[in-house]
N, C-alpha and C positions, 0 to 999 in steps of 0.2 A: 438510319442514323438514330431515330428515336429509341429503338430497341437497344442499340449499342450503349447509349447514354444511360438508360435505365439499368442496364446490366452493370455498368461501371459503378454507378451510384450504389446499387445493391451490394456489390463486392466491397466497396469502401465501408458501408455500414456493417457488413459481416465482420470484416477484419477489425474495425474499431471496437465492436462489442466483444470480440473474441479476446483481444489483448487485455481488456479490463476484466474479463471473466477469470483470467489466470493470475491476477495481480495479488500481491501479498500485503498483509497488514499485521502489525504487532502492537502490543501494549506493554509498557514498562512502568514499574512502580518503585518508590523508595519507602523506607520504613516510616517516614513522617507523612506519608500520604500523597506526595507529589507524584504526578503521572505524566507519561508521554505516550503519544500515539503516532502511528504511521499507517498509511493506506495507499493503495494504488502503485506499489513498487513491483518491478519486474522480477526481483529475486528476494528470497527470504533474508539473505545476508544484508541487503540494502535496507530492507524494512526494519530489521533489528537495529542497525546503526542509527537510523533516524529516530526510532522510538526512544532509544537510550539517550541520544543527544537532546531530544525534546524534554525528557525527564530531568536530565542532569542540569539544565539551565534553570530549573525551578527549585533545586535543593542542594544542600551540601553533602547529603548522604549518598551512598552508592545505590544506583538504580539496578533493577534486575528485570528481565523479561518474564512476564507471567503468562503470555500466550501469543501465538501467531496463528494466522489462518490464511488460507488461500481464498481468492475471490473477495478480498476486502477492499 
């Protein structure tokens, strides 16, 4: 039983770290310098949406994505 529980815990840790290893993060900026960030999203599209939303609440100018990366 002791080995079974340690195996289950080991798998849980492995899957928890694996999902965050493939997470997306993006940065958006506006011409007045307002910025928006996102991190830890499961898809690039969702990370882009969040970064744009975060930027747009800080400015009246249009925001654009300047970069996205995996493992963010």
